[in-house]
C-alpha positions in Angstrom: 86.0 1.9 87.0 83.9 -0.6 84.2 84.9 -0.3 80.4 82.1 1.2 78.6 83.6 -0.8 75.4 83.8 -4.1 76.9 79.7 -5.4 76.0 80.3 -4.1 72.9 83.4 -5.7 72.4 81.9 -8.6 73.0 78.9 -8.4 70.7 81.0 -7.7 67.7 83.2 -10.2 68.0 79.9 -12.7 67.8 78.9 -10.9 64.7 82.3 -11.8 63.3 82.1 -15.2 63.7 78.8 -14.9 62.3 79.9 -13.3 59.4 83.1 -16.0 59.1 80.8 -19.1 59.8 78.1 -17.7 56.9 80.7 -17.4 54.4 82.4 -20.9 55.1 78.8 -22.2 55.1 77.8 -20.8 51.5 79.9 -22.9 49.9 77.7 -25.9 50.9 74.2 -23.9 49.6 72.0 -21.9 51.7 68.2 -21.2 52.4 66.7 -18.1 50.7 64.7 -15.7 52.3 62.8 -12.4 50.6 59.6 -10.9 50.8 57.2 -8.7 48.5 58.8 -6.1 46.6 56.1 -3.2 46.4 52.4 -2.7 48.4 50.4 0.2 47.9 49.0 1.3 51.3 45.7 3.3 53.1 45.2 4.2 56.7 42.9 1.9 58.0 43.3 -0.7 55.4 44.3 -4.0 55.7 46.8 -6.1 53.4 49.5 -8.0 53.8 53.3 -8.6 53.2 54.6 -12.4 52.3 57.4 -13.2 53.2 59.1 -16.3 50.3 61.4 -18.9 51.7 63.5 -21.4 49.3 66.1 -24.0 49.7 64.5 -25.3 52.8 64.5 -29.0 50.8 68.1 -28.8 50.6 69.0 -28.1 54.1 68.5 -31.1 55.8 67.0 -31.5 58.6 66.2 -28.3 61.0 65.1 -27.7 64.6 64.4 -23.7 65.0 64.9 -20.2 63.2 64.2 -16.9 64.1 63.4 -14.4 61.4 63.7 -10.5 62.6 62.6 -7.8 60.0 62.7 -3.8 61.1 59.4 -1.3 60.1 57.6 2.0 60.6 55.9 1.5 64.2 54.2 4.8 64.1 53.3 4.6 60.3 52.2 0.4 60.9 50.2 -2.2 63.3 51.2 -5.4 62.6 47.9 -7.4 63.5 49.0 -11.3 62.5 51.3 -13.4 61.4 49.6 -16.2 59.4 52.1 -19.6 59.0 51.9 -21.9 56.0 50.4 -25.4 57.6 51.6 -27.5 55.3 55.3 -27.0 56.4 54.5 -26.5 60.0 52.0 -28.8 61.5 54.8 -31.1 62.8 56.1 -28.2 64.6 56.0 -27.5 68.9 56.3 -24.0 68.1 56.1 -21.3 66.4 55.2 -17.5 67.3 55.8 -13.8 66.6 56.1 -10.7 68.3 57.1 -7.1 68.4 59.4 -5.1 70.2 60.2 -1.4 69.2 60.0 -1.3 65.5 60.9 -5.2 65.2 59.0 -7.5 64.5 60.5 -11.6 65.6 59.4 -14.3 64.0 60.5 -17.8 65.5 59.9 -21.4 65.5 61.1 -24.9 67.4 60.9 -28.4 67.7 61.9 -31.2 69.3 62.5 -34.0 67.1 63.8 -33.2 63.9 61.8 -32.4 61.0 63.0 -32.9 57.7 61.5 -30.6 55.2 60.9 -32.5 51.8 59.5 -29.5 50.2 59.9 -26.0 48.6 58.7 -23.9 51.0 57.3 -20.7 48.9 55.2 -18.5 50.7 56.5 -19.5 54.3 54.7 -16.1 56.6 51.5 -13.5 55.8 52.7 -10.6 57.9 48.8 -8.6 57.9 49.6 -5.4 58.8 47.0 -2.0 58.9 48.6 1.4 57.8 47.7 3.7 61.4 49.0 7.4 59.7 46.7 8.8 57.2 49.7 10.2 55.0 51.5 10.5 52.0 54.7 8.8 52.0 56.9 6.0 50.8 58.7 3.8 53.5 59.3 -0.3 53.8 60.1 -3.5 55.5 63.3 -4.5 56.0 65.1 -8.3 57.3 67.2 -7.4 60.0 68.3 -11.0 61.2 67.4 -14.5 59.5 69.0 -17.3 61.3 68.1 -21.3 60.9 69.2 -24.2 63.4 70.2 -27.5 62.3 71.3 -30.2 64.5 75.1 -29.4 64.2 74.7 -25.2 64.7 73.1 -22.4 62.0 72.6 -23.2 58.8 73.7 -21.4 56.0 71.2 -18.8 54.6 71.1 -15.5 52.5 67.8 -12.7 52.7 67.5 -9.9 50.3 65.0 -7.1 49.2 62.5 -4.9 51.4 59.2 -4.4 50.8 58.7 -0.9 49.5 55.2 0.2 51.1 53.4 3.5 49.1 51.5 5.5 51.8 48.2 7.3 50.0 45.3 9.1 51.3 42.2 7.0 51.7 39.5 8.1 49.8 36.0 7.2 50.2 33.9 5.9 47.5 31.6 7.8 45.2 28.3 7.5 43.9 27.5 10.0 41.0 26.2 9.2 37.5 21.9 8.7 37.6 19.5 11.6 38.5 16.5 9.8 37.4 15.4 6.3 36.7 12.5 5.5 34.2 11.2 2.2 33.5 8.5 1.2 31.6 5.7 -0.6 33.5 5.6 -4.2 33.3 9.0 -4.0 32.4 12.6 -4.3 34.5 15.5 -2.0 34.8 19.0 -3.0 35.0 21.7 -0.8 36.4 26.0 -1.8 35.7 26.7 -0.5 39.7 30.7 -0.1 38.2 29.6 2.8 35.8 27.3 4.1 39.8 30.1 4.0 42.6 33.4 4.2 42.5 36.9 4.2 44.9 40.2 5.1 44.4 41.4 2.6 46.7 39.2 -0.1 47.3 37.6 -2.7 45.0 33.6 -2.6 44.3 34.1 -5.8 45.9 35.7 -4.8 49.4 32.6 -2.1 50.0 29.9 -2.4 52.1 27.2 -1.6 49.1 23.6 -0.7 50.7 20.0 -0.8 48.0 16.7 0.7 49.1 13.3 1.0 47.6 10.7 4.2 49.2 7.9 1.6 47.5 7.5 -2.0 48.3 6.2 -2.1 44.9 9.7 -1.7 43.3 11.7 -5.0 44.3 16.0 -4.1 44.7 18.1 -7.1 44.0 21.8 -6.8 43.5 23.7 -9.2 41.8 27.1 -9.7 43.6 28.9 -11.9 40.3 28.0 -9.4 37.8 28.1 -6.5 39.8 24.3 -5.3 38.7 21.5 -3.7 40.1 18.3 -5.4 39.4 14.8 -3.0 40.1 11.5 -5.1 39.3 7.6 -3.6 39.4 5.5 -5.6 40.3 3.1 -6.5 37.8 0.8 -3.6 36.2 2.1 -1.3 39.0 3.1 2.1 37.9 4.2 5.5 39.8 7.2 6.9 41.7 9.7 7.2 44.2 13.3 7.2 45.6 16.0 4.7 45.3 18.3 5.0 48.2 22.3 3.6 47.5 25.1 3.6 50.3 28.5 2.3 50.1 31.0 1.9 52.3 34.5 1.3 52.5 36.0 -0.9 55.3 37.5 2.0 57.6 33.8 3.3 57.5 33.9 6.2 54.7 31.0 6.0 53.4 28.8 8.2 50.6 24.8 8.1 49.6 22.6 9.4 46.9 18.6 8.8 47.1 18.1 9.1 43.2 14.4 9.7 41.7 12.6 6.4 39.7 9.5 6.7 37.6 7.0 3.2 36.6 5.7 4.6 33.6 2.6 3.9 32.6 1.0 1.9 29.7 -2.1 0.4 28.4 -2.7 -2.5 29.5 -4.6 -5.3 27.7 -8.0 -6.9 29.2 -6.8 -9.9 31.3 -7.6 -13.5 30.3 -11.4 -14.9 31.0 -12.8 -18.4 30.0 -16.2 -19.6 28.4 -18.8 -21.1 30.7 -21.7 -22.2 29.4 -23.3 -23.9 27.2 -20.0 -26.7 28.0 -17.9 -28.1 25.2 -19.3 -30.4 23.0 -22.3 -29.9 24.6 -25.9 -31.2 22.5 -28.8 -29.3 22.3 -32.8 -29.4 20.4 -34.1 -26.2 18.8 -36.7 -25.7 21.4 -34.5 -24.9 24.2 -33.4 -21.2 24.3 -29.3 -20.6 24.4 -28.0 -18.8 27.0 -23.9 -18.0 26.6 -21.8 -16.6 29.8 -18.3 -16.4 30.2 -16.0 -15.1 33.4 -15.5 -11.5 33.6 -12.1 -10.3 32.3 -9.4 -8.2 34.7 -8.9 -4.6 33.7 -6.0 -3.7 34.7 -6.2 0.2 34.1 -7.8 2.2 36.1 -10.9 3.9 34.5 -11.1 1.9 31.5 -14.1 0.5 30.2 -14.3 -3.7 29.0 -16.4 -4.7 26.0 -17.2 -8.2 25.1 -17.1 -9.1 20.9 -20.0 -12.9 21.0 -19.1 -14.4 18.0 -20.7 -17.3 16.9 -19.9 -19.8 13.5 -20.0 -22.8 11.7 -16.5 -22.9 10.7 -13.9 -23.1 13.3 -11.7 -20.7 11.3 -14.4 -17.5 11.9 -13.7 -16.5 8.7 -17.6 -15.3 7.9 -19.6 -15.6 11.0 -22.9 -16.0 11.5 -23.1 -14.2 14.4 -21.6 -11.3 15.5 -22.5 -9.4 18.7 -21.2 -6.2 21.5 -22.1 -6.4 24.4 -20.7 -5.5 28.5 -22.0 -8.4 30.1 -20.9 -11.2 30.7 -24.0 -12.9 29.4 -25.6 -13.5 26.1 -29.0 -15.0 25.1 -29.6 -16.3 21.8 -32.8 -15.8 21.0 -32.3 -17.0 17.0 -31.7 -20.8 17.3 -29.5 -21.5 14.1 -30.8 -24.8 11.8 -29.3 -28.2 13.4 -25.4 -28.6 13.5 -22.4 -27.6 14.7 -21.4 -24.6 15.9 -18.3 -23.1 17.8 -18.8 -19.5 19.9 -16.1 -17.4 21.4 -15.7 -14.2 22.8 -12.9 -11.7 22.7 -12.5 -8.7 25.5 -11.4 -5.3 23.9 -10.7 -2.0 25.8 -10.7 1.7 24.4 -7.3 1.8 23.4 -8.4 -1.4 21.0 -6.3 -4.0 22.7 -8.1 -7.0 23.0 -8.0 -10.5 24.6 -9.3 -14.0 23.2 -10.4 -16.3 25.6 -8.3 -19.1 27.1 -10.6 -22.0 24.8 -12.9 -21.8 22.2 -16.2 -24.1 22.5 -18.4 -25.9 19.9 -22.3 -27.1 20.8 -24.2 -29.5 18.2 -28.4 -29.0 17.8 -30.4 -30.9 16.7 -33.6 -31.3 15.6 -34.9 -34.2 17.7 -36.5 -32.8 21.1 -34.6 -34.2 24.1 -32.2 -35.4 22.3 -29.1 -36.6 24.6 -26.6 -37.8 22.1 -24.1 -36.9 20.0 -25.5 -37.0 16.5 -24.2 -35.9 13.3 -25.0 -36.3 9.3 -21.9 -36.3 7.7 -18.2 -37.4 7.6 -16.2 -34.2 8.1 -12.3 -32.7 9.5 -12.6 -29.8 10.2 -10.1 -26.9 10.0 -7.8 -26.4 13.4 -8.4 -24.2 15.3 -6.4 -21.1 15.9 -4.6 -21.5 12.5 -2.2 -20.3 12.7 -1.2 -21.5 15.8 2.2 -21.5 18.4 1.5 -23.8 21.3 -1.5 -25.4 20.0 -4.2 -26.6 17.9 -8.0 -27.9 18.5 -8.8 -30.6 15.8 -12.7 -31.3 15.6 -14.0 -34.3 13.6 -17.4 -35.3 12.6 -17.8 -39.1 12.6 -21.3 -40.9 11.0 -20.5 -44.1 12.4 -19.1 -45.5 15.3 -15.8 -46.6 13.8 -11.8 -47.1 14.1 -10.3 -43.6 13.3 -6.2 -42.4 13.5 -5.4 -38.4 13.1 -1.8 -38.2 12.5 0.5 -35.5 11.4 3.1 -35.5 8.5 5.2 -32.8 7.3 5.6 -31.8 4.0 8.0 -33.8 2.7 5.0 -37.1 4.1 7.3 -37.9 7.3 5.3 -38.9 10.3 5.3 -36.4 13.0 3.0 -37.5 15.5 -0.1 -39.9 15.7 -2.7 -38.3 17.6 -5.4 -40.7 18.1 -5.5 -44.5 17.0 -9.0 -46.2 18.4 -12.3 -46.8 18.0 -14.4 -43.3 18.4 -18.3 -43.5 18.5 -20.6 -41.4 16.0 -20.5 -37.8 16.2 -18.5 -34.9 16.7 -15.4 -35.1 18.9 -12.2 -32.7 19.9 -8.2 -33.5 20.3 -5.3 -31.0 20.5 -2.3 -30.7 19.1 0.6 -29.5 20.8 3.0 -28.9 18.6 5.1 -31.6 19.6 6.6 -34.8 17.6 7.0 -38.0 19.1 9.9 -37.6 21.3 7.7 -34.6 23.4 10.2 -32.6 21.1 8.9 -28.9 20.4 8.6 -28.9 16.1 9.9 -26.3 14.1 7.7 -23.8 12.5 6.3 -24.1 9.2 2.7 -26.4 7.3 1.8 -29.4 8.7 -0.6 -31.9 7.3 -3.0 -33.0 9.8 -5.3 -36.7 7.9 -8.0 -38.3 9.4 -8.5 -42.1 8.3 -11.2 -44.7 8.9 -11.5 -48.1 7.1 -13.9 -46.4 4.7 -12.7 -42.9 4.2 -10.1 -40.7 4.7 -9.8 -36.5 4.5 -6.6 -33.9 5.2 -6.3 -30.4 6.5 -2.8 -28.2 6.9 -1.8 -26.1 9.1 0.4 -23.7 9.9 2.5 -24.1 13.0 4.5 -20.2 14.3 6.8 -20.5 16.6 
């Protein structure tokens, strides 16, 4: 009859020999192996347990290794083992496999590998929890072996990775019942206040946002974790905003909330003057017909009216002629005296909102028939318009004779800001523009500035106000 203890006796002797060898080897230094202390685990969620190995740089040359770890196969599924490429790039074979409740990681090389670095986290064990339970388990070392050309390399291993199992909780969407947005504005929602998950971060969730109305665009900023709602210009109405959040295991939550884009009165749309053309010369026998483009009405049921103004002064402080009408054409039967005249149109609605035409025009009236020249009887610098101004202003000046003319902008300290013109001009009325910039093209600050007109014989100036 075979001795049932013979196989056990042989295994015991091998273990005693290995134990004695390691004791004597430890006198000369060793390789230390450890793993991450604690991980919080939920069913279906992937997690990583890193294995740290230190002291390889002191071990000389390695040719093989084998690590055996024990885990609970009823609770855990080993998905993969990642190897640190900077350490194992020259090795011929590095692999892993599972058997019963053991994870075996091994590697070998036919060449002697001299490892000159401290390897740190050498392996990353990638696992998934198989059971939805609440308990505590662990992954422990069963055996660790390193081999060099002389045999077993001294090593030690310690610690275990404690796994705290808990139920996987689904994401939860809450906190908002209705969203109100004013017309022509936007709304920003902090998603961190709306979506929560007891196990996963917001970045780990799959998020879906959708509007029931194409007029409301939905944009999610993954960096700032905010949702921006942008209604189309001049659109108002109501609809539904749909939000869904799904975690890596497929658990999800969704919510449908009402949104309302509140209507606000809109000012009349932009429009432009057409005729008479800017700086046109006419005579007293020519009837004057003024026309301009139609202003867009964004508010349903609203009515747009127009206020026509004409004045010999571009600041319209006391207009010579003002009339309100619903049409975009106005016929002037009472022709004014010869001179330079400025005209503009303002569109306004029943809410008192108004829009000024894009640009003010001027025209010259002469008492000579069939006059096509731009003649004036005086040297003059008109007040800039608009004044005060924000972005740009028109500067109009009249010359009785053709001559060299210079127009310069100074600040109140007398410092030169910008030369607007320095060349020869014909007799007549001229117009130039200042966009509120200096020599370098940079915007100047708010304040009072002096516009100076200079010719070889005369000079004059006007003050203007820039408001940013």
